PyMOL Python script that loads the backbone (N, CA, C, O; Angstrom):
from pymol import cmd

cmd.read_pdbstr("""\
ATOM      1  N   MET A   1       0.800  -1.421  -0.084  1.00  0.00           N
ATOM      2  CA  MET A   1      -0.239  -0.181   0.181  1.00  0.00           C
ATOM      3  C   MET A   1       0.844   1.206  -0.240  1.00  0.00           C
ATOM      4  O   MET A   1       0.694   1.850  -1.278  1.00  0.00           O
ATOM      5  N   GLY A   2       2.129   1.547   0.976  1.00  0.00           N
ATOM      6  CA  GLY A   2       3.039   2.779   0.794  1.00  0.00           C
ATOM      7  C   GLY A   2       3.511   2.718  -0.486  1.00  0.00           C
ATOM      8  O   GLY A   2       3.625   3.850  -0.955  1.00  0.00           O
ATOM      9  N   ALA A   3       3.873   1.732  -1.339  1.00  0.00           N
ATOM     10  CA  ALA A   3       4.551   1.749  -2.345  1.00  0.00           C
ATOM     11  C   ALA A   3       3.673   2.349  -3.566  1.00  0.00           C
ATOM     12  O   ALA A   3       4.159   3.020  -4.477  1.00  0.00           O
ATOM     13  N   THR A   4       2.489   2.052  -3.461  1.00  0.00           N
ATOM     14  CA  THR A   4       1.216   2.556  -4.468  1.00  0.00           C
ATOM     15  C   THR A   4       0.785   3.968  -4.317  1.00  0.00           C
ATOM     16  O   THR A   4       0.644   4.715  -5.285  1.00  0.00           O
ATOM     17  N   VAL A   5       0.523   4.409  -2.767  1.00  0.00           N
ATOM     18  CA  VAL A   5       0.398   5.625  -2.347  1.00  0.00           C
ATOM     19  C   VAL A   5       1.617   6.712  -3.010  1.00  0.00           C
ATOM     20  O   VAL A   5       1.403   7.729  -3.669  1.00  0.00           O
ATOM     21  N   THR A   6       2.876   6.163  -2.621  1.00  0.00           N
ATOM     22  CA  THR A   6       3.951   7.139  -2.911  1.00  0.00           C
ATOM     23  C   THR A   6       4.146   7.138  -4.753  1.00  0.00           C
ATOM     24  O   THR A   6       4.512   8.080  -5.456  1.00  0.00           O
ATOM     25  N   ALA A   7       3.894   6.231  -5.027  1.00  0.00           N
ATOM     26  CA  ALA A   7       3.717   6.145  -6.721  1.00  0.00           C
ATOM     27  C   ALA A   7       2.329   7.190  -6.993  1.00  0.00           C
ATOM     28  O   ALA A   7       2.424   8.064  -7.854  1.00  0.00           O
ATOM     29  N   LEU A   8       1.446   7.078  -6.443  1.00  0.00           N
ATOM     30  CA  LEU A   8       0.314   7.725  -6.643  1.00  0.00           C
ATOM     31  C   LEU A   8       0.989   9.556  -6.508  1.00  0.00           C
ATOM     32  O   LEU A   8       0.967  10.428  -7.377  1.00  0.00           O
ATOM     33  N   LEU A   9       1.555   9.625  -5.040  1.00  0.00           N
ATOM     34  CA  LEU A   9       1.661  10.943  -5.097  1.00  0.00           C
ATOM     35  C   LEU A   9       2.582  11.481  -5.730  1.00  0.00           C
ATOM     36  O   LEU A   9       2.402  12.635  -6.118  1.00  0.00           O
ATOM     37  N   ALA A  10       3.820  10.813  -6.015  1.00  0.00           N
ATOM     38  CA  ALA A  10       4.773  11.114  -6.956  1.00  0.00           C
ATOM     39  C   ALA A  10       4.348  11.561  -8.473  1.00  0.00           C
ATOM     40  O   ALA A  10       4.547  12.658  -8.994  1.00  0.00           O
ATOM     41  N   LEU A  11       3.875  10.712  -8.890  1.00  0.00           N
ATOM     42  CA  LEU A  11       3.107  11.149 -10.480  1.00  0.00           C
ATOM     43  C   LEU A  11       1.740  11.863 -10.720  1.00  0.00           C
ATOM     44  O   LEU A  11       1.183  11.824 -11.817  1.00  0.00           O
ATOM     45  N   SER A  12       1.121  12.655  -9.409  1.00  0.00           N
ATOM     46  CA  SER A  12       0.398  13.204  -9.451  1.00  0.00           C
ATOM     47  C   SER A  12      -0.043  14.536  -9.987  1.00  0.00           C
ATOM     48  O   SER A  12      -1.139  14.936 -10.379  1.00  0.00           O
ATOM     49  N   PRO A  13       1.406  15.232  -9.865  1.00  0.00           N
ATOM     50  CA  PRO A  13       1.642  16.657 -10.219  1.00  0.00           C
ATOM     51  C   PRO A  13       1.665  16.582 -11.542  1.00  0.00           C
ATOM     52  O   PRO A  13       1.394  17.600 -12.178  1.00  0.00           O
ATOM     53  N   ARG A  14       1.935  15.581 -12.105  1.00  0.00           N
ATOM     54  CA  ARG A  14       2.289  15.511 -13.672  1.00  0.00           C
ATOM     55  C   ARG A  14       0.491  15.258 -14.409  1.00  0.00           C
ATOM     56  O   ARG A  14      -0.092  15.919 -15.268  1.00  0.00           O
ATOM     57  N   TRP A  15       0.100  14.198 -13.731  1.00  0.00           N
ATOM     58  CA  TRP A  15      -1.424  13.949 -14.250  1.00  0.00           C
ATOM     59  C   TRP A  15      -2.488  14.823 -14.074  1.00  0.00           C
ATOM     60  O   TRP A  15      -3.347  15.035 -14.930  1.00  0.00           O
ATOM     61  N   LEU A  16      -2.421  15.542 -12.519  1.00  0.00           N
ATOM     62  CA  LEU A  16      -3.154  16.537 -12.075  1.00  0.00           C
ATOM     63  C   LEU A  16      -3.409  18.109 -12.692  1.00  0.00           C
ATOM     64  O   LEU A  16      -4.365  18.879 -12.605  1.00  0.00           O
ATOM     65  N   SER A  17      -2.049  18.201 -13.372  1.00  0.00           N
ATOM     66  CA  SER A  17      -2.154  19.950 -13.786  1.00  0.00           C
ATOM     67  C   SER A  17      -2.721  19.443 -15.365  1.00  0.00           C
ATOM     68  O   SER A  17      -3.841  19.828 -15.698  1.00  0.00           O
ATOM     69  N   GLY A  18      -2.040  18.704 -16.175  1.00  0.00           N
ATOM     70  CA  GLY A  18      -2.975  18.480 -17.576  1.00  0.00           C
ATOM     71  C   GLY A  18      -4.214  18.400 -17.337  1.00  0.00           C
ATOM     72  O   GLY A  18      -4.958  19.071 -18.053  1.00  0.00           O
ATOM     73  N   GLN A  19      -4.779  17.592 -16.303  1.00  0.00           N
ATOM     74  CA  GLN A  19      -6.241  17.367 -16.366  1.00  0.00           C
ATOM     75  C   GLN A  19      -7.208  18.453 -15.733  1.00  0.00           C
ATOM     76  O   GLN A  19      -8.384  18.723 -15.977  1.00  0.00           O
ATOM     77  N   LEU A  20      -6.063  19.115 -14.605  1.00  0.00           N
ATOM     78  CA  LEU A  20      -7.139  20.714 -14.437  1.00  0.00           C
ATOM     79  C   LEU A  20      -7.352  21.592 -15.791  1.00  0.00           C
ATOM     80  O   LEU A  20      -8.308  22.189 -16.284  1.00  0.00           O
ATOM     81  N   THR A  21      -5.972  21.373 -16.156  1.00  0.00           N
ATOM     82  CA  THR A  21      -6.175  22.507 -16.887  1.00  0.00           C
ATOM     83  C   THR A  21      -7.363  22.041 -18.520  1.00  0.00           C
ATOM     84  O   THR A  21      -8.036  22.739 -19.278  1.00  0.00           O
ATOM     85  N   GLY A  22      -7.122  20.703 -18.438  1.00  0.00           N
ATOM     86  CA  GLY A  22      -8.303  20.265 -19.440  1.00  0.00           C
ATOM     87  C   GLY A  22      -9.521  20.893 -19.126  1.00  0.00           C
ATOM     88  O   GLY A  22      -9.984  21.811 -19.803  1.00  0.00           O
ATOM     89  N   SER A  23     -10.088  20.402 -18.065  1.00  0.00           N
ATOM     90  CA  SER A  23     -10.894  20.450 -17.149  1.00  0.00           C
ATOM     91  C   SER A  23     -11.661  21.563 -16.775  1.00  0.00           C
ATOM     92  O   SER A  23     -12.829  21.569 -16.385  1.00  0.00           O
ATOM     93  N   VAL A  24     -10.809  22.607 -16.947  1.00  0.00           N
ATOM     94  CA  VAL A  24     -11.143  23.935 -15.968  1.00  0.00           C
ATOM     95  C   VAL A  24     -11.821  24.619 -17.721  1.00  0.00           C
ATOM     96  O   VAL A  24     -12.921  25.172 -17.725  1.00  0.00           O
ATOM     97  N   ARG A  25     -10.896  24.454 -19.251  1.00  0.00           N
ATOM     98  CA  ARG A  25     -11.191  25.219 -20.396  1.00  0.00           C
ATOM     99  C   ARG A  25     -13.046  24.386 -20.757  1.00  0.00           C
ATOM    100  O   ARG A  25     -14.036  24.847 -21.326  1.00  0.00           O
ATOM    101  N   GLU A  26     -12.758  22.938 -20.043  1.00  0.00           N
ATOM    102  CA  GLU A  26     -14.164  22.209 -20.746  1.00  0.00           C
ATOM    103  C   GLU A  26     -15.296  22.686 -19.525  1.00  0.00           C
ATOM    104  O   GLU A  26     -16.372  22.999 -20.034  1.00  0.00           O
ATOM    105  N   PHE A  27     -15.284  22.736 -18.887  1.00  0.00           N
ATOM    106  CA  PHE A  27     -16.299  22.960 -17.514  1.00  0.00           C
ATOM    107  C   PHE A  27     -16.489  24.320 -16.862  1.00  0.00           C
ATOM    108  O   PHE A  27     -17.477  24.750 -16.269  1.00  0.00           O
ATOM    109  N   GLY A  28     -15.347  24.885 -17.101  1.00  0.00           N
ATOM    110  CA  GLY A  28     -15.394  26.180 -15.842  1.00  0.00           C
ATOM    111  C   GLY A  28     -14.926  25.682 -14.837  1.00  0.00           C
ATOM    112  O   GLY A  28     -14.556  24.513 -14.941  1.00  0.00           O
ATOM    113  N   PRO A  29     -14.764  26.409 -13.439  1.00  0.00           N
ATOM    114  CA  PRO A  29     -14.413  26.374 -12.632  1.00  0.00           C
ATOM    115  C   PRO A  29     -14.881  25.096 -12.093  1.00  0.00           C
ATOM    116  O   PRO A  29     -13.964  24.433 -11.608  1.00  0.00           O
ATOM    117  N   ILE A  30     -16.178  24.491 -12.028  1.00  0.00           N
ATOM    118  CA  ILE A  30     -16.454  23.159 -11.543  1.00  0.00           C
ATOM    119  C   ILE A  30     -15.339  21.877 -11.965  1.00  0.00           C
ATOM    120  O   ILE A  30     -14.998  20.964 -11.213  1.00  0.00           O
ATOM    121  N   GLY A  31     -14.854  22.110 -13.491  1.00  0.00           N
ATOM    122  CA  GLY A  31     -14.044  21.357 -13.766  1.00  0.00           C
ATOM    123  C   GLY A  31     -12.705  20.575 -12.778  1.00  0.00           C
ATOM    124  O   GLY A  31     -12.064  19.542 -12.974  1.00  0.00           O
ATOM    125  N   VAL A  32     -12.663  21.523 -11.762  1.00  0.00           N
ATOM    126  CA  VAL A  32     -11.407  21.585 -11.116  1.00  0.00           C
ATOM    127  C   VAL A  32     -12.207  20.370  -9.583  1.00  0.00           C
ATOM    128  O   VAL A  32     -11.604  19.466  -9.005  1.00  0.00           O
ATOM    129  N   THR A  33     -13.865  20.895  -9.304  1.00  0.00           N
ATOM    130  CA  THR A  33     -14.022  19.826  -8.806  1.00  0.00           C
ATOM    131  C   THR A  33     -14.097  18.337  -9.124  1.00  0.00           C
ATOM    132  O   THR A  33     -13.814  17.457  -8.310  1.00  0.00           O
ATOM    133  N   PHE A  34     -14.486  18.136 -10.331  1.00  0.00           N
ATOM    134  CA  PHE A  34     -14.389  17.048 -10.989  1.00  0.00           C
ATOM    135  C   PHE A  34     -13.159  16.255 -11.033  1.00  0.00           C
ATOM    136  O   PHE A  34     -13.106  15.073 -10.692  1.00  0.00           O
ATOM    137  N   VAL A  35     -12.309  16.850 -11.405  1.00  0.00           N
ATOM    138  CA  VAL A  35     -10.829  16.348 -11.081  1.00  0.00           C
ATOM    139  C   VAL A  35     -10.587  15.851  -9.863  1.00  0.00           C
ATOM    140  O   VAL A  35     -10.722  14.630  -9.792  1.00  0.00           O
ATOM    141  N   LEU A  36     -10.278  16.394  -8.896  1.00  0.00           N
ATOM    142  CA  LEU A  36      -9.889  16.399  -7.443  1.00  0.00           C
ATOM    143  C   LEU A  36     -11.155  14.922  -7.094  1.00  0.00           C
ATOM    144  O   LEU A  36     -10.948  13.867  -6.494  1.00  0.00           O
ATOM    145  N   ALA A  37     -12.095  15.305  -7.585  1.00  0.00           N
ATOM    146  CA  ALA A  37     -13.118  14.064  -7.065  1.00  0.00           C
ATOM    147  C   ALA A  37     -12.604  12.536  -7.196  1.00  0.00           C
ATOM    148  O   ALA A  37     -12.654  11.592  -6.409  1.00  0.00           O
ATOM    149  N   GLY A  38     -12.033  12.687  -8.658  1.00  0.00           N
ATOM    150  CA  GLY A  38     -11.864  11.642  -9.280  1.00  0.00           C
ATOM    151  C   GLY A  38     -10.355  11.011  -8.376  1.00  0.00           C
ATOM    152  O   GLY A  38     -10.141   9.881  -7.937  1.00  0.00           O
ATOM    153  N   TRP A  39      -9.449  12.322  -8.339  1.00  0.00           N
ATOM    154  CA  TRP A  39      -8.001  11.510  -7.785  1.00  0.00           C
ATOM    155  C   TRP A  39      -8.509  10.902  -6.515  1.00  0.00           C
ATOM    156  O   TRP A  39      -8.018   9.832  -6.157  1.00  0.00           O
ATOM    157  N   LEU A  40      -9.672  11.615  -5.621  1.00  0.00           N
ATOM    158  CA  LEU A  40      -9.573  11.058  -4.239  1.00  0.00           C
ATOM    159  C   LEU A  40     -10.521   9.487  -4.213  1.00  0.00           C
ATOM    160  O   LEU A  40     -10.726   8.566  -3.423  1.00  0.00           O
ATOM    161  N   LEU A  41     -10.859   9.830  -5.417  1.00  0.00           N
ATOM    162  CA  LEU A  41     -11.404   8.350  -5.406  1.00  0.00           C
ATOM    163  C   LEU A  41     -10.813   7.492  -5.861  1.00  0.00           C
ATOM    164  O   LEU A  41     -11.268   6.367  -5.655  1.00  0.00           O
ATOM    165  N   ILE A  42      -9.737   7.596  -6.553  1.00  0.00           N
ATOM    166  CA  ILE A  42      -8.589   6.716  -6.752  1.00  0.00           C
ATOM    167  C   ILE A  42      -7.676   6.600  -5.683  1.00  0.00           C
ATOM    168  O   ILE A  42      -7.162   5.505  -5.453  1.00  0.00           O
ATOM    169  N   PHE A  43      -7.443   7.475  -5.079  1.00  0.00           N
ATOM    170  CA  PHE A  43      -6.265   7.515  -3.834  1.00  0.00           C
ATOM    171  C   PHE A  43      -7.375   6.596  -2.591  1.00  0.00           C
ATOM    172  O   PHE A  43      -6.651   5.755  -2.057  1.00  0.00           O
ATOM    173  N   SER A  44      -8.883   6.506  -1.984  1.00  0.00           N
ATOM    174  CA  SER A  44      -9.499   5.632  -1.560  1.00  0.00           C
ATOM    175  C   SER A  44      -9.190   4.276  -1.838  1.00  0.00           C
ATOM    176  O   SER A  44      -9.001   3.382  -1.013  1.00  0.00           O
ATOM    177  N   THR A  45      -9.142   4.174  -3.594  1.00  0.00           N
ATOM    178  CA  THR A  45      -9.502   2.990  -4.035  1.00  0.00           C
ATOM    179  C   THR A  45      -8.118   2.109  -3.447  1.00  0.00           C
ATOM    180  O   THR A  45      -8.190   0.914  -3.162  1.00  0.00           O
ATOM    181  N   LEU A  46      -6.786   2.974  -3.316  1.00  0.00           N
ATOM    182  CA  LEU A  46      -5.516   2.034  -3.446  1.00  0.00           C
ATOM    183  C   LEU A  46      -5.639   2.065  -1.528  1.00  0.00           C
ATOM    184  O   LEU A  46      -5.570   0.932  -1.053  1.00  0.00           O
ATOM    185  N   VAL A  47      -5.783   3.071  -0.604  1.00  0.00           N
ATOM    186  CA  VAL A  47      -5.855   3.159   0.655  1.00  0.00           C
ATOM    187  C   VAL A  47      -6.227   2.291   1.717  1.00  0.00           C
ATOM    188  O   VAL A  47      -5.669   1.903   2.743  1.00  0.00           O
ATOM    189  N   ILE A  48      -8.141   1.951   0.781  1.00  0.00           N
ATOM    190  CA  ILE A  48      -8.779   1.212   1.865  1.00  0.00           C
ATOM    191  C   ILE A  48      -8.650  -0.157   1.732  1.00  0.00           C
ATOM    192  O   ILE A  48      -8.506  -0.724   2.815  1.00  0.00           O
ATOM    193  N   PRO A  49      -8.654  -0.802   0.860  1.00  0.00           N
ATOM    194  CA  PRO A  49      -8.374  -2.098   0.497  1.00  0.00           C
ATOM    195  C   PRO A  49      -6.340  -2.419   1.576  1.00  0.00           C
ATOM    196  O   PRO A  49      -6.182  -3.270   2.451  1.00  0.00           O
ATOM    197  N   GLY A  50      -5.495  -1.682   1.190  1.00  0.00           N
ATOM    198  CA  GLY A  50      -4.924  -1.753   2.143  1.00  0.00           C
ATOM    199  C   GLY A  50      -4.818  -1.447   3.960  1.00  0.00           C
ATOM    200  O   GLY A  50      -3.931  -1.749   4.759  1.00  0.00           O
ATOM    201  N   ILE A  51      -5.961  -0.822   4.125  1.00  0.00           N
ATOM    202  CA  ILE A  51      -6.306  -0.765   5.728  1.00  0.00           C
ATOM    203  C   ILE A  51      -6.496  -2.039   6.243  1.00  0.00           C
ATOM    204  O   ILE A  51      -5.823  -2.602   7.107  1.00  0.00           O
ATOM    205  N   VAL A  52      -7.662  -2.528   5.522  1.00  0.00           N
ATOM    206  CA  VAL A  52      -8.800  -3.338   5.540  1.00  0.00           C
ATOM    207  C   VAL A  52      -7.491  -4.757   5.594  1.00  0.00           C
ATOM    208  O   VAL A  52      -7.369  -5.404   6.634  1.00  0.00           O
ATOM    209  N   ALA A  53      -6.771  -5.013   4.568  1.00  0.00           N
ATOM    210  CA  ALA A  53      -5.486  -6.126   4.761  1.00  0.00           C
ATOM    211  C   ALA A  53      -4.724  -5.730   5.967  1.00  0.00           C
ATOM    212  O   ALA A  53      -4.682  -6.634   6.801  1.00  0.00           O
ATOM    213  N   GLY A  54      -4.177  -4.762   6.265  1.00  0.00           N
ATOM    214  CA  GLY A  54      -3.691  -4.569   7.524  1.00  0.00           C
ATOM    215  C   GLY A  54      -4.459  -5.245   8.321  1.00  0.00           C
ATOM    216  O   GLY A  54      -4.062  -6.303   8.808  1.00  0.00           O
ATOM    217  N   ALA A  55      -5.911  -4.651   8.632  1.00  0.00           N
ATOM    218  CA  ALA A  55      -6.405  -4.744   9.946  1.00  0.00           C
ATOM    219  C   ALA A  55      -6.631  -6.926   9.941  1.00  0.00           C
ATOM    220  O   ALA A  55      -6.625  -7.586  10.980  1.00  0.00           O
ATOM    221  N   TRP A  56      -6.770  -7.434   8.750  1.00  0.00           N
ATOM    222  CA  TRP A  56      -7.228  -8.465   8.891  1.00  0.00           C
ATOM    223  C   TRP A  56      -5.764  -9.310   9.028  1.00  0.00           C
ATOM    224  O   TRP A  56      -5.853 -10.443   9.502  1.00  0.00           O
ATOM    225  N   LEU A  57      -4.747  -8.939   8.733  1.00  0.00           N
ATOM    226  CA  LEU A  57      -3.599  -9.173   9.082  1.00  0.00           C
ATOM    227  C   LEU A  57      -2.907  -9.227  10.541  1.00  0.00           C
ATOM    228  O   LEU A  57      -1.994  -9.726  11.200  1.00  0.00           O
ATOM    229  N   VAL A  58      -3.697  -8.597  10.555  1.00  0.00           N
ATOM    230  CA  VAL A  58      -3.358  -8.230  12.909  1.00  0.00           C
ATOM    231  C   VAL A  58      -4.553  -8.953  13.672  1.00  0.00           C
ATOM    232  O   VAL A  58      -4.421  -9.407  14.808  1.00  0.00           O
ATOM    233  N   ALA A  59      -5.592  -9.008  13.022  1.00  0.00           N
ATOM    234  CA  ALA A  59      -6.456 -10.628  13.509  1.00  0.00           C
ATOM    235  C   ALA A  59      -6.343 -11.524  13.243  1.00  0.00           C
ATOM    236  O   ALA A  59      -7.224 -12.259  13.688  1.00  0.00           O
ATOM    237  N   HIS A  60      -5.466 -12.093  12.525  1.00  0.00           N
ATOM    238  CA  HIS A  60      -4.999 -13.597  11.843  1.00  0.00           C
ATOM    239  C   HIS A  60      -3.983 -13.809  12.915  1.00  0.00           C
ATOM    240  O   HIS A  60      -3.961 -14.753  13.704  1.00  0.00           O
ATOM    241  N   ARG A  61      -3.276 -12.968  12.857  1.00  0.00           N
ATOM    242  CA  ARG A  61      -1.883 -13.134  13.760  1.00  0.00           C
ATOM    243  C   ARG A  61      -2.063 -13.521  15.091  1.00  0.00           C
ATOM    244  O   ARG A  61      -1.534 -14.517  15.584  1.00  0.00           O
ATOM    245  N   ALA A  62      -2.799 -12.749  15.675  1.00  0.00           N
ATOM    246  CA  ALA A  62      -3.829 -12.602  16.859  1.00  0.00           C
ATOM    247  C   ALA A  62      -4.208 -13.994  17.426  1.00  0.00           C
ATOM    248  O   ALA A  62      -3.876 -14.460  18.517  1.00  0.00           O
ATOM    249  N   ALA A  63      -4.983 -14.570  16.446  1.00  0.00           N
ATOM    250  CA  ALA A  63      -5.415 -15.848  16.575  1.00  0.00           C
ATOM    251  C   ALA A  63      -4.715 -16.617  16.510  1.00  0.00           C
ATOM    252  O   ALA A  63      -4.791 -17.360  17.489  1.00  0.00           O
ATOM    253  N   LYS A  64      -4.005 -16.883  15.841  1.00  0.00           N
ATOM    254  CA  LYS A  64      -3.015 -17.996  15.371  1.00  0.00           C
ATOM    255  C   LYS A  64      -2.354 -17.779  16.640  1.00  0.00           C
ATOM    256  O   LYS A  64      -2.183 -18.869  17.186  1.00  0.00           O
ATOM    257  N   GLU A  65      -1.960 -16.917  17.259  1.00  0.00           N
ATOM    258  CA  GLU A  65      -0.891 -16.842  18.749  1.00  0.00           C
ATOM    259  C   GLU A  65      -1.815 -17.287  19.769  1.00  0.00           C
ATOM    260  O   GLU A  65      -1.405 -18.113  20.584  1.00  0.00           O
ATOM    261  N   ALA A  66      -3.339 -16.740  19.864  1.00  0.00           N
ATOM    262  CA  ALA A  66      -4.009 -16.932  20.941  1.00  0.00           C
ATOM    263  C   ALA A  66      -4.470 -19.175  20.804  1.00  0.00           C
ATOM    264  O   ALA A  66      -5.074 -19.830  21.653  1.00  0.00           O
ATOM    265  N   LEU A  67      -4.164 -19.444  20.105  1.00  0.00           N
ATOM    266  CA  LEU A  67      -4.210 -21.211  19.529  1.00  0.00           C
ATOM    267  C   LEU A  67      -2.695 -21.705  20.129  1.00  0.00           C
ATOM    268  O   LEU A  67      -2.463 -22.658  20.874  1.00  0.00           O
ATOM    269  N   ALA A  68      -1.853 -20.832  19.608  1.00  0.00           N
ATOM    270  CA  ALA A  68      -0.886 -21.982  20.319  1.00  0.00           C
ATOM    271  C   ALA A  68      -0.067 -21.637  21.824  1.00  0.00           C
ATOM    272  O   ALA A  68       0.649 -22.491  22.347  1.00  0.00           O
TER     273      ALA A  68
END
""", "prot")
cmd.dss("prot")
cmd.show_as("cartoon", "prot")
cmd.util.cbc("prot")
cmd.orient("prot")
């Protein structure tokens, strides 16, 4: 999860600048909202599965230790 979020944050300035410019030209000021909402959707799609996997891993290890 850390590697994908780091890659996303590294690539965001390149992607966002072009997207923001095109979106503002096409939709006006509301275009910025569209682009940022899309970025947040991508970010949450990467982060939430990582959080769930981490919680599952901790619970799985705790259950394993309880049985031992």
